[in-house]
N, C-alpha and C positions, 0 to 999 in steps of 0.2 A: 727474785726468780727470773730465769730467762724465760724468752718464748717458747723454746724447745720444753723446758720443765712445767711451764704452763699448761701447755697441751697434752704432755705426757699424763699430767695428773688428772686432766679432766678425762681423757680417755680410759685412764684406769681406774676411774670410779664406777663402772659399769662394764658388762661385756660386749655391750653395744649401745652406741649412742643415737645413730640414725639409723633411717628405716631399711637400709641396704638397696632400696629402689632409686631408679636414676632421676634425676630431676626433671619435672616435666617439661619446664622452659627448654633445657638441653635437648630432650628428645625432639621438641618441637622445631627448634632452630636448626637442627642438624639433618633434618629429613631431607632428603634430595641431595646431600653433598655425597662426592662420591669419597667412598672410605680411603685413607691414605695414612699419613703420620699426626698424629695429635699429641699436644702436649697439654696435659690437665695441671692447673696450679691449685695447690689446696684439696687434694684428693681425699683426704680424710680416710674413712674406712671403705673406699673403693667402690662405692655402688655404681657412681659415672663411670669410672674407669672400665669396671668390668661389663658395663652396658656396652660402652663404645667398642670394646675388644669384642663382643658378640656380634658386633655390626660388622667387622672386618677391619678396623682401625688397628693399627700398630701404636700402641700408647706408650708414652712416657708420662708415667704420675707422679708429683713432687708433693710432699707435704713436710712439715717441721717435726712432726711428732713420729718416733721411731716406733711407739706402741701403735698408732693408727695403721703405718704402713705394714706393721707385722700383722696385724690383724687382717688387712686388705688383701695381702698376699696368700694368706691362708684362705681366705674366701675365694680368690680368683683360682686358687690350684683346685679347690672344690668344684667350682664351675667350669672347669676344664679348658680355662683361658689364661693360664699362668704364664706361659710362654709368649704372650703377645703383650705383656706389659713389663715395662721396664721401672721398678718402683725407687725412687731415687729421695734420699732426705735432704732437703734444703731449707733453711732459714732465708726466706727469699730477700730479705734485707742485708742479707751478708753474700749470698751464693745463688746463682740460678742457673739451671739445665742448660748444657750446651746445645748448640744445633738450631735448625729452621724446620718449621713443620707446616703441614698444611692446614691444620685447624691448631689454634691456640686458645684454650677456654679457662676461664676463671669464674667460679660460681660460688656466691657467698664468701669472698676472700675478704676476711676480717679478722682481726686480732689487735690487742690494744697496743698503742704507740708502734704500729707497723705502717711504713711510709707506702701505703697503697697505691697513691697516683704515681709514685715514680715506679714501683715495680709494675704497674699496667702499663707504663710507657717502656719499660724493658721488656714485657711479653710481646709488644708491637713489633719490635726490632726481631722478634723470634718466628713471626709469621712469614713463610715463603712467600715469593712474588706470584700472586694469583690467588693467596691462600686467607682464610678467613680468622677473624678474632671475635670471639664470642665472650663478653661478660654479663654475668647475671648478678644482680644485687638487691637488697631490701630498700624499700620506702621507708619513710619516717618510722619511729614506733607508734603502733597503734594505741588508741586510748584505753583499750582493754588490757594492756600489758601490766601484769604485776612484777613486784621485784625489783632489784636494782637496774637500771639501764647503762651498760658500758659507755664509756667515754669514747664512743667511735664515730667518724663522720661517716653519715649516709647519704651521699650525694645522687641527685638524680641522673638519669642517663645522660641528659643534657650536658650536665656537668662534667661528666666522666669524659664526655665527647670533647667538651671545649680543653679539658686537662692534657687529653691527649696530644691534640694539636695535630691532626693529620688530614689535612685539607685535600688531599690527593685521593684518599681513600673512600671507596663507595659506601654510604651508609644503608644497609640493608634493614635493619630494625633500630629503632631508637623510641622505646614505649614503657609505660607503665602498665601494669594489670592487676588484677585482685586474685589472690589464692586463699583457698579456705584452709584451714588449718584447725587443730584442736585448740579451744582456749582454755583459760585458767580455771572455767568451771567444768570442763570436759565435754562442752558444746562446740559445734561447728563455729569458727570465728573468721572473718575477713581481715587479711592483710595484703599491703601494697607491695609488690616487687617490680623489679624492672630491668630490660633488658637492652644491652647495646651490642649490634653485631655488624661488622665492617668488614669489607673485602679490600684487600691490598693490591694495588695496580698490578697487573701481570709483567710490567716492565721494571717493578724495582719498589 
């Protein structure tokens, strides 16, 4: 099964997988940024892309799943921001959106056998001088997690920073934080997530 088939099958299992609301860390970390052009990697059903468009960003949103992209485009049209978002289908291990952007963001960009570190290094090259790179990820699997745990590396933000090897870039955020979500018993449960936010030097 290809990566595209894997995610098309997952999205095809229900009318909606995610909440449709923007990621709280994305909202927090983009506050104060002047809206311009943004590339979102792993846009899924479009919650973050639609929220960014509402804030005035011109969005290029990329996902491997055509099912998710079609669903996201329909949602964006219903919200009146369809003309602000360019939906692009990419398997990021094979192809990458062209151009440079004021903001490049990747939230919970994981997939089995995906070369995530390499993709994030490519993402850094897509940041325009003076622009921002925002990477939001999961911390270790919590003790309360039930069911199989995919064979996916979950690095700390410090490890992501080291893998990027961008010594001239300004580190704006590099931290772990607690997030509350519904646990397997339906009660609130705490999970650790992390954020890395970097600014590229204006000179290049």
